[in-house]
N, C-alpha and C positions, 0 to 999 in steps of 0.2 A: 505493499498499500504504500501510495505518495503522500510524504507531509506535505504542508501548503501553511501560509503564514493565515493565520485568524486574524490577529491584532501587533500591536507596537506599542509599547510599553515604554514611560521613560527612565523607568531602573526596574531591579528586578524584584522588588519587593510586590509592585505594582502587576509585575506576571505571575507574581507565584498566586498572589490574591483573586486574578482572573482564570489561573490553572487549576486553583480548590476549587470554584466555582463549579467550570465545567466535568471536571473531574465527579462534582455530586452530582453533576446528572449522565453520570454514566460516561461521558466521554473523554477518552485520554489526552494528555494533551503536554506538549514537550518546551521547554524553554529551550533557543537557541542560542548555543555556546555558552549556557547559563556559567558556567564557571571564568571563561573571558571576561564573562562582563561583571562578576563579582572582585576580578582581581584590576579592570580596568574601568569601569564605571560609567562615568559620563565622556570619558571621550573616546568612545567608539559606539555611541550613539543610542539609539532605540536598539530594546530589548525586541527580539520576535518569539511571540505564542505561536506553535505550530501546531495542529493536530490535523489526522487523516481525511485526504481530499473528500471521502464520502460524508466526513460529520461537521463540511466546514460550514453550510448552509445553517444547520442547528445550531455551532456552535455560536455564529453569528445573531441567533436570534436570540439564545442565552444572554447571552454580553451587553447585547443592545436593552435588552429588557431588563436586565435584573444588576446590572452595573451603568452610572452617566459620567463623564466626565467630572462632578463636582464631587460626588463621593468618590473618586480616585485619586483625588487630587487630596484630599481629608490624608492620604494613607502617603503620599508624598514622604522620600526620604531626606 
């Protein structure tokens, strides 16, 4: 199965929140190059959250309905 980016986040903490939400709905998610982002932080840009292509539409729906930019900003590091 091919992985595709469902969303990108400003930091790994935000990506983990979204990953946990997706996984609570039964969608496996991967934070791309997580260790690299933990080490180099903002120097490398946004953190991509990936899911299987077959789960992309449902994952976007979940993230869009249960997370919004305002709620994620409260979790910024």
